[in-house]
C-alpha positions as CSV (number, residue, x, y, z in Angstrom):
1,X,254.0,-52.2,138.8
2,X,251.5,-52.6,136.0
3,X,250.6,-48.8,134.6
4,X,246.8,-49.5,135.4
5,X,247.9,-49.5,139.0
6,X,249.4,-46.2,138.9
7,X,246.1,-43.4,140.2
8,X,245.0,-40.9,138.1
9,X,245.3,-37.6,139.8
10,X,246.8,-39.0,142.9
11,X,245.6,-41.5,145.4
12,X,242.0,-39.6,145.7
13,X,241.3,-39.2,142.1
14,X,239.0,-41.9,141.3
15,X,237.1,-40.9,144.8
16,X,237.1,-37.1,143.8
17,X,236.0,-38.1,140.4
18,X,233.0,-40.1,141.7
19,X,232.3,-37.5,144.5
20,X,232.0,-34.8,141.7
21,X,229.8,-36.8,139.6
22,X,227.2,-37.6,143.0
23,X,227.3,-33.9,143.7
24,X,226.2,-32.8,140.3
25,X,223.6,-35.4,140.6
26,X,222.2,-34.2,144.0
27,X,222.2,-30.7,142.8
28,X,220.3,-31.9,139.7
29,X,217.6,-34.0,141.7
30,X,217.4,-30.8,144.0
31,X,216.6,-28.7,141.2
32,X,214.1,-30.9,139.6
33,X,212.4,-31.8,143.0
34,X,211.8,-28.0,143.3
35,X,210.5,-27.7,139.8
36,X,208.3,-30.6,140.1
37,X,206.9,-29.0,143.2
38,X,205.4,-26.2,141.4
39,X,202.1,-25.8,139.8
40,X,201.8,-27.4,136.6
41,X,205.4,-28.8,136.0
42,X,203.9,-31.9,135.7
43,X,201.4,-31.2,132.9
44,X,204.1,-29.1,131.2
45,X,206.4,-32.1,130.5
46,X,203.1,-34.5,129.7
47,X,201.6,-32.2,127.3
48,X,204.8,-30.6,125.8
49,X,207.5,-33.2,126.1
50,X,210.2,-31.5,124.2
51,X,213.8,-32.6,124.3
52,X,215.2,-29.9,126.4
53,X,212.8,-30.7,129.2
54,X,213.6,-34.6,128.9
55,X,217.2,-33.7,129.2
56,X,216.7,-31.4,132.4
57,X,215.3,-34.6,134.1
58,X,218.2,-37.0,133.2
59,X,221.2,-34.6,132.8
60,X,222.4,-35.4,136.5
61,X,223.2,-39.1,135.2
62,X,225.6,-38.4,132.7
63,X,228.6,-37.6,134.6
64,X,227.8,-40.4,137.0
65,X,227.4,-42.9,134.4
66,X,230.6,-41.5,132.6
67,X,232.7,-41.5,136.3
68,X,231.5,-45.3,136.6
69,X,233.0,-46.1,133.2
70,X,236.2,-44.4,134.3
71,X,236.4,-46.5,136.9
72,X,236.0,-49.7,135.1
73,X,238.5,-48.5,132.1
74,X,241.0,-47.8,134.7
75,X,241.5,-51.2,135.7
76,X,240.7,-52.9,132.6
77,X,241.5,-50.7,129.8
78,X,244.1,-48.2,128.3
79,X,245.2,-45.3,130.4
80,X,244.5,-42.6,127.9
81,X,241.0,-43.6,127.6
82,X,240.5,-44.0,131.2
83,X,241.9,-40.3,131.4
84,X,239.5,-39.3,128.8
85,X,236.6,-40.4,130.7
86,X,237.7,-39.2,134.0
87,X,238.2,-35.8,132.4
88,X,234.7,-36.1,130.6
89,X,233.1,-36.8,133.9
90,X,234.7,-34.0,135.8
91,X,233.6,-31.6,133.2
92,X,230.1,-33.0,132.9
93,X,230.0,-32.9,136.7
94,X,230.9,-28.9,136.5
95,X,228.3,-28.1,133.8
96,X,225.5,-29.9,135.5
97,X,226.2,-28.6,138.7
98,X,226.1,-25.0,137.3
99,X,223.4,-25.6,135.2
100,X,221.6,-26.9,138.1
101,X,222.3,-24.0,140.5
102,X,221.4,-21.5,137.6
103,X,218.1,-23.1,137.2
104,X,217.2,-23.5,140.7
105,X,218.3,-19.6,140.8
106,X,216.1,-18.8,137.8
107,X,212.9,-20.7,139.2
108,X,213.3,-19.0,142.7
109,X,214.4,-15.7,142.2
110,X,213.1,-14.3,138.7
111,X,209.3,-14.7,140.0
112,X,210.5,-12.5,143.0
113,X,212.2,-10.1,141.2
114,X,210.9,-6.4,140.3
115,X,207.9,-4.8,141.7
116,X,204.3,-6.1,141.2
117,X,201.9,-3.2,140.8
118,X,198.6,-4.5,141.9
119,X,195.9,-1.6,141.5
120,X,192.7,-1.4,143.6
121,X,190.6,-4.4,142.4
122,X,187.3,-5.7,143.4
123,X,188.7,-9.5,144.2
124,X,186.3,-12.1,145.1
125,X,186.9,-13.9,148.6
126,X,185.6,-17.5,148.0
127,X,185.7,-17.7,151.9
128,X,183.1,-14.6,152.2
129,X,181.0,-15.4,149.2
130,X,180.1,-13.1,146.3
131,X,179.1,-9.7,147.6
132,X,177.1,-8.2,144.8
133,X,177.1,-4.0,145.1
134,X,174.1,-2.2,144.2
135,X,172.8,-3.7,141.0
136,X,172.3,-1.3,138.0
137,X,170.2,-2.2,134.8
138,X,172.0,-4.5,132.0
139,X,173.0,-2.0,129.4
140,X,172.4,-3.2,125.8
141,X,175.9,-4.1,124.3
142,X,177.2,-1.4,122.6
143,X,178.8,-3.5,119.7
144,X,175.8,-5.1,118.8
145,X,171.9,-5.1,118.6
146,X,170.2,-5.9,121.9
147,X,169.2,-9.3,123.0
148,X,165.9,-10.4,123.1
149,X,164.3,-9.9,126.7
150,X,164.5,-13.1,129.1
151,X,160.9,-13.5,130.6
152,X,161.9,-12.5,134.0
153,X,164.7,-10.6,135.4
154,X,167.9,-13.0,136.2
155,X,168.8,-13.5,139.8
156,X,172.2,-13.5,138.9
157,X,174.1,-12.3,136.1
158,X,177.8,-13.9,135.7
159,X,180.3,-13.4,132.7
160,X,183.2,-15.6,132.0
161,X,186.3,-15.7,129.5
162,X,189.7,-17.1,129.3
163,X,193.1,-17.0,127.6
164,X,193.9,-13.5,127.3
165,X,197.8,-14.2,127.2
166,X,199.0,-10.7,128.0
167,X,202.7,-10.4,126.8
168,X,202.4,-12.8,124.0
169,X,203.2,-11.0,120.7
170,X,200.5,-13.3,118.8
171,X,197.6,-12.1,121.3
172,X,195.0,-9.5,120.0
173,X,195.0,-6.9,122.3
174,X,192.6,-4.9,120.5
175,X,190.0,-7.7,121.1
176,X,191.2,-8.1,124.7
177,X,190.6,-4.1,125.4
178,X,187.1,-4.4,123.8
179,X,186.0,-7.0,126.0
180,X,187.1,-5.2,129.2
181,X,185.5,-2.2,128.3
182,X,182.1,-4.1,127.6
183,X,182.1,-5.6,131.0
184,X,183.2,-2.7,132.5
185,X,179.9,-0.7,131.4
186,X,178.2,-2.3,134.5
187,X,175.1,-4.7,134.7
188,X,177.2,-7.9,135.4
189,X,177.5,-9.0,138.9
190,X,180.9,-10.8,138.6
191,X,183.5,-11.8,136.1
192,X,185.5,-14.7,136.2
193,X,188.7,-15.0,134.2
194,X,189.7,-18.7,133.6
195,X,193.5,-18.7,133.3
196,X,196.4,-18.1,131.0
197,X,196.1,-14.4,132.0
198,X,199.6,-13.9,131.1
199,X,202.2,-15.6,128.3
200,X,205.1,-16.5,130.7
201,X,204.1,-16.8,134.2
202,X,207.5,-15.7,135.9
203,X,207.4,-12.3,134.0
204,X,206.7,-9.5,136.2
205,X,206.2,-7.3,133.3
206,X,203.6,-9.2,131.7
207,X,201.6,-9.6,135.0
208,X,201.9,-5.5,135.3
209,X,200.6,-5.0,132.0
210,X,197.5,-7.3,132.8
211,X,197.1,-5.7,136.2
212,X,197.1,-2.2,134.8
213,X,194.3,-3.2,132.2
214,X,192.3,-4.9,134.7
215,X,192.7,-1.9,137.0
216,X,191.8,0.4,134.2
217,X,188.6,-1.1,132.9
218,X,187.1,-3.3,135.8
219,X,188.0,-1.6,139.2
220,X,184.7,-2.2,140.6
221,X,183.4,-5.3,138.6
222,X,183.7,-8.5,141.3
223,X,186.6,-10.4,139.7
224,X,187.9,-14.1,140.1
225,X,190.9,-15.5,138.4
226,X,192.1,-18.9,138.0
227,X,195.8,-20.2,137.4
228,X,196.2,-21.4,133.8
229,X,199.2,-23.2,132.3
230,X,201.2,-20.6,131.0
231,X,200.4,-18.5,134.3
232,X,202.3,-21.4,136.2
233,X,205.3,-21.2,134.2
234,X,208.7,-21.4,136.0
235,X,207.3,-20.1,139.3
236,X,204.5,-18.1,137.9
237,X,202.3,-19.3,141.0
238,X,204.3,-16.8,143.2
239,X,203.1,-13.7,140.9
240,X,199.7,-15.0,140.8
241,X,199.1,-15.5,144.2
242,X,200.8,-12.0,144.7
243,X,198.1,-10.6,142.1
244,X,195.0,-12.3,143.4
245,X,195.0,-13.8,146.5
246,X,195.9,-11.0,148.9
247,X,196.8,-11.6,152.6
248,X,193.3,-11.4,153.5
249,X,192.0,-14.2,150.8
250,X,190.4,-17.3,152.2
251,X,188.6,-20.3,151.0
252,X,187.2,-23.5,152.2
253,X,190.0,-25.4,150.8
254,X,192.7,-23.4,152.1
255,X,194.0,-23.1,148.6
256,X,193.8,-20.0,146.2
257,X,193.8,-22.6,143.3
258,X,190.6,-24.5,144.1
259,X,187.7,-23.3,146.1
260,X,183.6,-23.1,146.8
261,X,182.1,-19.8,146.3
262,X,178.3,-19.3,147.5
263,X,177.3,-16.7,144.9
264,X,173.6,-16.6,146.3
265,X,171.7,-17.8,143.5
266,X,174.2,-20.4,142.3
267,X,177.2,-22.3,143.7
268,X,180.5,-22.0,141.8
269,X,183.4,-24.7,142.3
270,X,186.7,-24.0,140.9
271,X,189.1,-26.8,140.4
272,X,192.9,-26.6,140.0
273,X,193.5,-28.1,136.3
274,X,196.4,-26.0,134.7
275,X,197.3,-28.4,131.9
276,X,195.3,-31.7,133.2
277,X,195.1,-33.6,136.1
278,X,199.0,-33.1,137.3
279,X,197.6,-31.1,140.5
280,X,194.5,-33.2,140.9
281,X,196.0,-35.3,143.8
282,X,193.9,-37.2,146.5
283,X,193.6,-34.0,148.7
284,X,191.9,-32.1,146.0
285,X,189.7,-35.0,144.9
286,X,188.5,-35.6,148.0
287,X,187.9,-32.1,148.7
288,X,185.8,-31.9,145.3
289,X,183.8,-34.7,146.0
290,X,182.9,-33.7,149.5
291,X,182.0,-30.3,148.0
292,X,179.8,-31.6,145.2
293,X,177.9,-34.2,147.5
294,X,177.0,-31.2,149.8
295,X,175.8,-28.9,147.3
296,X,172.3,-27.2,147.6
297,X,170.5,-28.5,144.5
298,X,167.7,-25.8,145.2
299,X,170.1,-23.4,142.8
300,X,172.7,-24.5,140.1
301,X,175.8,-26.2,140.2
302,X,178.7,-24.3,138.3
303,X,182.2,-25.7,137.9
304,X,184.9,-23.7,136.4
305,X,188.5,-24.6,135.5
306,X,191.3,-23.7,133.1
307,X,191.9,-26.8,131.2
308,X,188.5,-28.4,129.4
309,X,186.9,-31.6,129.7
310,X,185.0,-32.1,126.6
311,X,186.1,-30.3,123.3
312,X,186.6,-30.3,119.6
313,X,190.2,-29.7,118.8
314,X,193.1,-31.0,117.0
315,X,196.4,-32.9,117.4
316,X,199.5,-30.7,118.0
317,X,201.2,-31.0,114.6
318,X,204.8,-30.8,116.4
319,X,204.3,-33.1,119.5
320,X,201.3,-35.2,118.5
321,X,199.6,-34.3,122.0
322,X,195.5,-34.3,121.5
323,X,194.0,-31.0,122.2
324,X,190.2,-32.3,122.3
325,X,188.2,-34.3,124.7
326,X,190.7,-34.0,127.4
327,X,191.4,-38.0,128.4
328,X,192.8,-37.2,131.8
329,X,190.3,-34.8,133.0
330,X,187.1,-36.8,131.5
331,X,188.5,-39.9,133.4
332,X,189.0,-38.3,136.8
333,X,186.6,-35.6,136.9
334,X,183.4,-36.3,134.5
335,X,182.1,-39.4,137.0
336,X,181.8,-37.0,139.8
337,X,180.1,-34.3,137.6
338,X,177.5,-36.9,136.5
339,X,177.2,-38.6,139.6
340,X,176.6,-35.1,141.8
341,X,174.3,-33.6,139.2
342,X,176.7,-30.8,137.9
343,X,174.4,-28.5,135.7
344,X,177.4,-26.5,133.8
345,X,181.2,-26.8,133.5
346,X,183.0,-23.8,132.0
347,X,186.6,-23.8,130.7
348,X,189.3,-22.4,128.6
349,X,192.5,-23.9,127.5
350,X,191.2,-24.5,123.8
351,X,191.1,-21.0,121.9
352,X,187.6,-21.5,121.0
353,X,184.2,-20.9,121.7
354,X,182.2,-24.1,122.3
355,X,178.8,-25.6,123.7
356,X,178.8,-29.3,124.5
357,X,176.6,-31.6,126.3
358,X,177.3,-35.2,127.7
359,X,175.1,-37.2,130.2
360,X,173.2,-34.3,131.4
361,X,175.8,-31.9,131.9
362,X,176.4,-28.8,129.8
363,X,180.1,-27.9,129.2
364,X,181.3,-24.6,127.5
365,X,184.6,-23.6,126.3
366,X,185.4,-19.7,126.4
367,X,189.0,-19.2,125.5
368,X,188.5,-16.2,123.4
369,X,189.9,-13.3,125.4
370,X,192.6,-12.6,123.0
371,X,194.9,-15.4,122.8
372,X,196.0,-16.5,119.2
373,X,192.8,-18.5,117.9
374,X,193.4,-22.3,117.6
375,X,193.2,-23.6,114.1
376,X,190.2,-25.4,112.5
377,X,189.8,-28.2,114.5
378,X,190.4,-31.7,112.9
379,X,188.5,-33.6,115.9
380,X,185.0,-32.7,116.2
381,X,183.8,-33.8,119.9
382,X,180.6,-35.9,119.5
383,X,179.6,-33.9,122.6
384,X,179.7,-30.7,120.7
385,X,176.2,-28.7,119.8
386,X,177.7,-25.5,118.7
387,X,181.3,-24.2,117.8
388,X,182.8,-20.7,116.7
389,X,186.3,-21.0,115.4
390,X,188.8,-17.9,115.1
391,X,186.5,-15.6,117.3
392,X,187.0,-13.5,120.4
393,X,184.5,-12.7,123.1
394,X,182.9,-13.9,126.3
395,X,180.2,-15.8,127.8
396,X,177.3,-14.5,129.8
397,X,175.3,-16.7,132.1
398,X,172.1,-15.3,133.4
399,X,170.5,-17.2,136.3
400,X,166.9,-17.6,136.6
401,X,164.6,-19.3,138.9
402,X,164.1,-22.3,136.7
403,X,167.2,-22.3,134.0
404,X,169.9,-20.6,133.1
405,X,170.6,-18.5,130.0
406,X,174.0,-18.9,128.3
407,X,175.0,-15.9,125.6
408,X,178.2,-16.4,123.9
409,X,179.3,-12.8,123.0
410,X,181.6,-11.5,120.5
411,X,184.4,-8.8,121.6
412,X,181.9,-6.1,120.8
413,X,179.2,-7.3,122.8
414,X,177.1,-8.9,119.8
415,X,175.3,-12.0,120.8
416,X,177.0,-14.7,118.7
417,X,174.8,-17.9,120.0
418,X,172.5,-18.3,122.7
419,X,171.2,-21.5,124.6
420,X,168.8,-22.3,127.8
421,X,170.2,-24.8,130.3
422,X,167.4,-26.2,132.7
423,X,168.7,-26.7,136.1
424,X,165.9,-27.9,138.2
């Protein structure tokens, strides 16, 4: 009998080796399927394509490839080499199986561990519309000189900011707290926080820190929060929903991530774009087109999102990804904005304050709520009208009978830039 006819590990040795490799592949596929079912994962792989993430996708193939090589060498090559490949496949199968199970447990269990302490907040329910409590007169910002009076009293006074990044050691907690204190003084009808509330979405500790400060400074100001790419990391959507989408939450879309809000003197449409268009599938697109097509143009139409559309920025120095004029979002959504006459689009994601205009639509970037400022842009968007780099603050939007007044403010409330936007 030829030595190659002697089975390795008994008669069932080859079948076991192949079976273990297939089992490891199945566990790897299940882990990746669950990961990609979560908010923002597709965008993470597109916009942050580091080697470790790529290995997670393909690691299940390694033991299977080695097992197939073992079967080939067993019949045609030296026995010592066949034995080596068999053991490499078995060890690889064990490692991939353990890693897949550990990562699956990490994605499922970590966001569900610990106690999330949600304080009383005046969360906006899109299904019920914006309910404005008894309005107090707008106080002059305490950190700067009062702004010039608008010709008529605003019908609606909205404020927006984004990217506070609670939990990031590089975020500016002082600026973030100043913004919250200013907004909490009263005089605004609602505040919209456009994502990246926390640095790492599956961290209960970071969400509790954010909720504690929101509850301290903004307990009575109507508040709506969008999901950002950092909020979504590793199952963070679970904590986001527990924090800002209580059991009573309702929306016309049935989703807590994208919805239409009747704000009285304006219509506000939130879209789900954590990194880019990874979550913008046929269902959300059909909903958005129907929503924009049926909008009431006797009042301004405002779209809000986390990731931006037109924006100045730079190429990521490590990954080469372009953080400006978002090629995915522009292609997928801007034609709808222009077709259905959207007046204003407000986003975060880039840590600048910027005002832009393209084909009759005004765009504002307001990722300045405390996250580490982005570097000086190397690409100035052709749509840019005004840009502030390395600054913190928020955006006030006052709705008048014939126009909107956009006021970019510093963290102390001082006016940084003002622009009118006609809407009818």
